[in-house]
N, C-alpha and C positions, 0 to 999 in steps of 0.2 A: 504494500500500500504506500503510495507517495505521500510524503509529509507536506502539509499545507504551509506555504510560505507566509511568514508573519507580515502583517500589514505595518508599514512604517508610518507613524503619525506625521502628517504634513501640517505646517503652519505657514501663515503669510507674513512676510516682513512688511511692517507698516510704512517703511521708507521706499522700498523698491517694488512693492506689490508682487514679489516673486513667491511662489509656493516652494518651500524647501523642507527637508526632513527636520523635525523638531530639534534634533541634536546639533544642527548647524546654526541654530539661532539662539539669541540670548533673550531671556524674558525679563521684562521690567514690570513690576507690580505696584499698584496702589491699593492699600488695604482700607478697611472701613474707617480707620482713624485718620486717613488721608496721608499716611506715610508712603513715600515712594522709595523703592529699593530694587537692586538687581537681584534676581532669583536664579542662580546657576542651576538649582535642582529642577526648576520648572514645576514645582509642586505646591508652592505656598498659596494660601488663600488670598483672593482679591482680584481686582480687574487687571488683566495682563495684556501686554503688548509685546510683540516680538520684533527684534531687529537682527539683521544679518551680522555675523561675526566678522566684521570688516570695518577697519578704521575709517575709510572714506564714507561708508554708510552712516556710521555714528556721527561723524562730523556734519554730514548733511542733515541728519535728524536734529542736531543741535541748532543749525542755522535756520532750518525751516520751522522749528517748533512743533513738528508733527506729533511728538510724544505728549506735549501739553494738550493737544486736541484729543488724542486717542484716550488719554487717561483723565481728561477733564480736570486737570490741576496744573499748577506751575511746577515744572521740573527744575530742580536746583542744578547748578553747574557741577556740583560735586558728584551727582549721579552720572553725568557724562564723563567726568574724569575716571570714575570707577569702571565704567564701560570700556573706556580706552585702555585702562590698565589690564582689564580682563582679556581684551583682544590681544594685547601685547604679550600677556602671559601665555595665552593659547598658541600664539605664533612661535614663541620660544620653544614650546614643547614639540611642535610639529616640525 
């Protein structure tokens, strides 16, 4: 009997509108208290938005303010800095 191939969860990057496997994206979450944070696990509660694991995409998100609209809140620059550090860390591993 042939084993069924597991379905890979796909998510859309809010900046590029590309559908990608969830593992290739970074999730940013706004919880009920209004706190915004980076969620590397992708499992935390709250309103989530996904961005590609790419420095250029994160910089574009920062300049266009798209995450502010997606999460209905003001995103602090520290969040973008954390995202950039996350991407640089992943680039070093690969």
